[in-house]
Structure formats: C-alpha cells, structure tokens
C-alpha positions in Angstrom: 0.0 0.0 0.0 1.0 3.6 -0.4 1.8 5.8 2.6 2.9 9.4 2.9 5.9 9.8 5.3 6.3 13.2 6.9 9.8 14.7 7.4 8.8 18.4 7.3 6.2 20.5 5.7 8.2 20.6 2.4 9.4 17.0 2.5 6.6 14.4 2.5 7.7 11.2 0.8 5.4 8.6 -0.8 6.5 5.1 0.1 5.2 1.5 -0.5 4.7 -0.6 2.6 3.0 -3.9 3.2 -0.7 -3.7 4.1 -1.0 -4.2 7.9 -2.0 -7.6 9.1 -4.8 -7.5 11.7 -5.1 -9.7 14.8 -8.4 -11.4 15.9 -9.6 -8.4 17.8 -8.7 -5.7 15.3 -10.1 -4.2 12.1 -8.5 -3.0 8.9 -9.9 0.3 7.5 -9.6 1.5 3.9 -9.1 5.3 4.2 -11.5 7.3 2.1 -10.8 10.7 3.5 -8.2 12.1 5.9 -8.0 15.8 7.0 -4.8 17.7 7.4 -4.9 19.2 10.9 -3.3 22.5 11.8 -1.1 20.6 14.2 0.2 18.5 11.4 2.1 21.5 10.0 3.5 22.8 13.3 7.1 21.9 12.4 8.5 22.8 15.8 6.2 20.1 17.2 6.2 17.6 14.4 9.7 17.3 13.0 11.2 16.1 16.2 8.8 13.1 16.1 9.5 12.3 12.5 9.8 10.7 10.1 6.3 9.2 10.5 3.0 8.8 8.8 0.7 11.5 10.1 -3.1 11.8 9.7 -5.6 11.4 12.6 -8.8 12.9 11.1 -9.9 9.9 9.2 -13.0 8.0 7.9 -13.2 5.0 5.8 -14.6 1.6 5.1 -13.9 -1.6 7.0 -12.4 -4.2 4.7 -11.2 -6.8 7.2 -12.6 -7.8 10.6 -10.9 -10.1 13.2 -12.9 -13.1 14.2 -13.3 -11.8 17.8 -14.8 -8.5 16.7 -18.6 -8.6 17.1 -19.8 -5.0 16.8 -18.4 -4.1 13.4 -18.5 -5.9 10.0 -16.9 -5.6 6.6 -18.3 -2.7 4.5 -19.2 -0.6 7.6 -18.5 3.1 7.1 -16.6 4.4 10.2 -14.8 7.2 11.9 -11.8 6.0 14.0 -10.2 8.0 16.8 -6.4 7.7 17.0 -6.3 8.5 20.7 -8.5 6.6 23.2 -8.4 6.4 27.0 -8.2 3.4 29.2 -11.3 4.3 31.2 -9.7 2.8 34.3 -7.0 5.2 35.6 -7.6 8.1 38.0 -7.9 10.6 35.2 -10.5 8.7 33.4 -12.5 8.0 36.6 -12.5 11.8 37.3 -13.7 12.5 33.7 -10.3 13.8 32.6 -9.9 11.2 29.9 -7.5 13.4 27.8 -4.9 13.3 30.6 -4.9 9.5 30.4 -1.5 8.1 29.6 -3.0 5.4 27.4 -4.7 8.2 25.3 -1.4 9.9 24.8 0.6 6.8 23.8 -1.9 4.9 21.6 -2.5 5.3 17.9 -3.6 3.4 14.9 -1.1 1.8 12.4 0.4 3.5 10.6 -1.5 6.8 10.2 -4.3 8.3 8.2 -2.2 9.5 5.3 -2.1 5.9 4.0 -4.4 3.7 2.0 -5.2 1.4 4.9 -4.9 1.5 8.7 -4.9 -1.3 11.3 -7.1 -0.4 14.2 -5.9 -1.9 17.5 -8.4 -3.6 19.9 -8.6 -0.6 22.3 -9.4 1.7 19.4 -12.0 -0.7 18.1 -13.6 -0.8 21.5 -13.3 2.9 22.6 -12.8 4.9 19.4 -14.6 3.5 16.4 -18.0 4.9 15.5 -20.3 4.0 12.6 -21.0 6.9 10.2 -24.8 7.4 10.0 -26.5 7.4 6.7 -26.3 10.9 5.3 -22.9 11.6 6.8 -20.2 11.6 4.1 -16.7 10.4 4.5 -15.6 14.1 4.3 -17.9 15.0 7.1 -16.6 12.1 9.0 -13.1 13.6 9.1 -14.5 16.5 11.2 -15.7 14.2 14.1 -12.4 14.5 15.9 -11.7 18.2 15.4 -15.3 19.2 16.3 -15.1 16.9 19.3 -12.0 18.9 20.5 -14.2 22.0 20.3 -17.0 20.3 22.2 -14.6 19.4 25.0 -13.0 22.9 25.0 -16.4 24.6 25.6 -17.3 21.9 28.2 -14.0 22.8 30.1 -14.8 26.5 30.2 -18.6 26.0 30.6 -19.7 28.3 27.8 -23.3 29.4 28.3 -25.9 31.3 26.3 -25.4 34.4 28.5 -21.7 34.6 27.7 -19.8 36.9 25.3 -17.3 34.8 23.5 -14.2 36.1 21.6 -12.6 33.8 19.1 -9.1 34.8 18.2 -8.2 33.4 14.8 -10.7 32.3 12.2 -9.1 29.3 10.6 -10.8 26.0 10.6 -10.5 25.6 14.4 -11.7 29.1 14.9 -14.7 28.6 12.6 -15.7 25.4 14.4 -15.5 27.3 17.8 -17.6 30.0 16.3 -20.3 27.6 15.1 -20.3 25.7 18.4 -20.6 28.8 20.6 -23.5 30.0 18.4 -25.0 26.5 18.7 -25.0 27.1 22.5 -26.5 30.6 21.9 -23.7 32.8 23.0 -22.7 36.1 21.5 -19.6 35.6 19.3 -17.0 38.1 18.1 -14.2 36.8 15.9 -10.9 38.1 14.8 -8.3 37.5 12.1 -5.7 39.4 10.1 -7.0 38.1 6.7 -10.1 39.4 5.0 -10.9 36.0 3.6 -11.1 34.4 7.0 -13.0 37.4 8.5 -15.6 36.9 5.7 -15.8 33.2 6.5 -16.2 34.0 10.2 -19.2 36.1 9.4 -20.6 33.5 7.0 -20.3 30.8 9.7 -22.1 32.8 12.4 -20.0 35.4 14.1 -22.1 38.3 15.3 -19.2 40.7 14.7 -15.8 40.5 13.1 -12.7 42.5 13.9 -9.4 42.8 12.0 -6.8 41.6 14.6 -4.4 44.3 13.4 -6.6 47.0 15.0 -6.4 48.1 18.6 -9.8 46.7 19.5 -11.5 46.5 22.8 -14.1 43.9 23.7 -14.7 42.6 27.2 -15.4 38.9 26.8 -16.4 36.3 29.3 -14.7 33.6 27.4 -11.8 34.0 25.0 -10.7 31.1 22.8 -7.2 31.4 21.3 -7.2 29.6 18.0 -3.9 30.8 16.6 -0.4 30.4 17.8 0.7 34.0 17.6 2.0 35.8 20.7 0.1 38.9 19.6 -3.2 36.9 20.0 -2.1 36.0 23.6 -1.6 39.7 24.3 -5.0 40.5 22.8 -6.6 37.8 25.0 -5.3 39.4 28.2 -6.3 42.9 27.0 -9.9 41.8 26.3 -10.8 39.4 29.0 -13.5 40.6 31.5 -13.3 40.2 35.2 -13.8 36.5 36.3 -13.4 35.6 32.6 -11.6 32.5 31.1 -9.0 32.4 28.5 -8.7 29.0 26.8 -5.6 28.1 24.8 -7.0 26.0 21.9 -3.9 26.7 20.0 -0.5 27.2 21.6 2.5 29.4 20.6 6.0 28.0 20.3 7.3 30.5 22.9 6.5 30.5 26.6 3.8 32.9 27.7 4.5 35.8 30.1 1.5 36.3 32.4 0.2 39.7 33.6 0.2 38.5 37.3 -1.5 41.5 38.8 -4.5 41.4 36.3 -4.9 37.7 36.8 -4.9 38.1 40.6 -7.0 41.2 40.9 -9.6 40.2 38.3 -9.6 36.5 39.1 -8.9 35.5 35.5 -8.7 31.8 34.7 -6.2 30.6 32.1 -6.7 27.0 30.9 -6.1 24.8 27.8 -7.7 21.8 26.1 -6.1 18.9 24.3 -7.9 16.2 22.3 -11.3 14.8 23.0 -12.9 12.0 25.0 -15.3 9.4 23.7 -18.4 11.3 24.9 -17.1 14.4 23.0 -16.7 12.3 19.9 -20.2 11.0 20.3 -21.7 14.5 20.7 -19.7 15.7 17.7 -21.0 12.9 15.5 -24.6 13.7 16.6 -24.1 17.4 15.8 -22.8 16.5 12.3 -25.5 13.9 11.7 -28.3 16.3 12.7 -26.8 19.2 10.6 -26.4 21.4 13.7 -22.8 22.3 12.8 -22.1 22.9 9.1 -18.8 21.1 8.5 -19.1 20.2 4.8 -18.7 23.8 3.7 -15.4 24.1 5.4 -13.7 21.9 2.8 -12.0 23.9 0.2 -9.4 21.6 -1.3 -9.0 17.8 -2.0 -5.9 16.0 -3.0 -4.8 12.5 -3.8 -2.1 10.9 -1.6 0.4 11.5 -4.4 -0.3 15.3 -4.2 -0.3 15.5 -0.4 2.7 17.9 -0.5 0.5 20.5 -2.1 -2.0 20.0 0.7 0.5 20.5 3.4 1.8 23.7 1.7 -1.8 25.0 1.6 -2.4 24.3 5.3 0.9 25.8 6.3 0.2 29.0 4.3 -3.6 28.9 4.0 -4.4 32.2 2.2 -7.8 31.5 0.7 -8.2 27.9 1.9 -9.8 26.2 4.9 -10.0 22.5 5.3 -7.8 20.3 3.1 -8.8 16.7 2.6 -6.6 13.9 1.4 -8.3 11.0 -0.5 -5.8 8.1 -0.4 -8.1 5.7 -2.3 -9.6 7.9 -5.0 
C-alpha cells in the first residue's frame, strides 16, 4: 500500500509498505478521507517526532474484521479516533480522559495518510464509530476536530449568557464560532486576513474585527485559535473580570503572564487537548443532525500523491480552509 511519510512541511515522501495484518480483535480500514490538521504543519512540534505517517482525522470503510470483533463488519463506514483512553485510571475515573497516559501513547497503524490502517483492539472498543446514513466520508473527518471544540467549551462552561471572543478564524476558529453559536452565545471573531473574516461572518460570528486593529471587547470567554503571541496579548487585553482564556492553539514560545491582572480580576487561564469518547459521540450527533455545518469548510481535496500540495496550503492557508486527502480515489 502507499503511505505518505512526513519529514517536514516541504518534505513528504510517498512510500510503498506492506498492508498491515490484523489480529483477531482488530479491524482494517480503507481510508476514504483524511483531513490535514493545523497541528500537522506545526514543524517545531512535528519534525522532532518524524519521520512518521501522520493523519488522525480519518474516515473509511472496514475491509477486514478479526474473528473476535462482534460490533463491526466488513463494509461498515466508520470514523476512527487515533487517541483513546483506558477508562480505568484516576484521570478517566474523574472524567479527565484526555490526561490518560493510554490516550497519549496509543494510535492506529500507521497513520491516516495511507491507503489502509490497522485499528488496535482498544481503538476498536473505545474509538470506532459508525458513520450514520447521510454523513459523508468528508464530514466524518470532522468528528475529531469538532469533538475537540466540544470538549473545550465543556471545560470553560460556555453558556448562552456569555460573550465569546474567538481569536483566529481558521478551521478551528470557525468550528469554535459555530459551536458557541449553537450554544446561543454572542460571538465576536478576529483574524488578520479578509478571507477568514468573511468566513467567520458566514459561519455565524455576530461581529468580526481585524486583529491588526487596537480593538476593545470585554469577553467572558476567550478562545485562542492561533499560535501567535500577539493573540495571547489580545486575550489578556480583552478578558473581562472573572473571565476565562482558553488556549485552543499554543504558541511556540512560553507565555508571560500579567500577574496583577490575573490576581486582581480573578482571571482563569486554561487549555484543552484532544477529545474524550463522549465528546466524539456528541460531535458525531451534531454533524448527523446538521447542527454544525462542517461540509462547507472543505475547500481543497488532494490525492495521496499530491499530499505535499495540501501541506503547503495548510501551512500557508491564504484563501483555503479544510484540506482533505483522499488516499483511495
């Protein structure tokens, strides 16, 4: 089978590897769509872990089933989560599944930017979901990124009464805008590019602001969806008393905190990473019921052979949003 091996954003090599062999409690999935995540192009984070086959926003068709697998069958259309918790450790038992060590160390084999993946037993049991009729493979690639958004808002307890400021209107920012509007909150979005500001408005933002301006907006919840230090500064400048700043994206540099403001105004700074199974289930229901419009986020599609073009687009998005790789088309 063909796989795309990541070395850096400008060096992704197509290789031939044997198709994975499954065990009796595993499944083999033919990848029909695999999204390029913003984290996939964070070279300072990714290159030190390479070379490797990336791709974790996947959907596909089951082509082989181990004889001990009872809840899935050949030809089932599925989304598969790459990270799944053990459900037994202290973190899982306290509903902090994304802190689980099993979640951080597990994965499928080899990665979503390949023609096939082997899904280990724990992922079959805790991270594989049937795609409902009416949910396309492309839409299925959004189950994981939208689930990360669901979890983020659960962490900060976004409510209808809140004013939400989303800093950065790329794909993750747009998903956060749509989910905050789904809750019923007032949402203001920023970006430095007119294309993304226009999209923020199209996807539900009540107000858009060019991030290069010296704006003032007292928000109850601020979600940082871009890794620029200037966005961190804007978050501290615009958070209301008792407000919460959530780092959905992180900068490469360490953050300097305005200690006095944090102490005097009782500001909370937190972060979110990944998604738990219940977040994935909620995300899938939102997509199934058309509560969140993910399909219109897709702007580009590439074959596995042209994955390098996709990575360059995501690293320098300009007028692009979600880029989907189709390994078997």
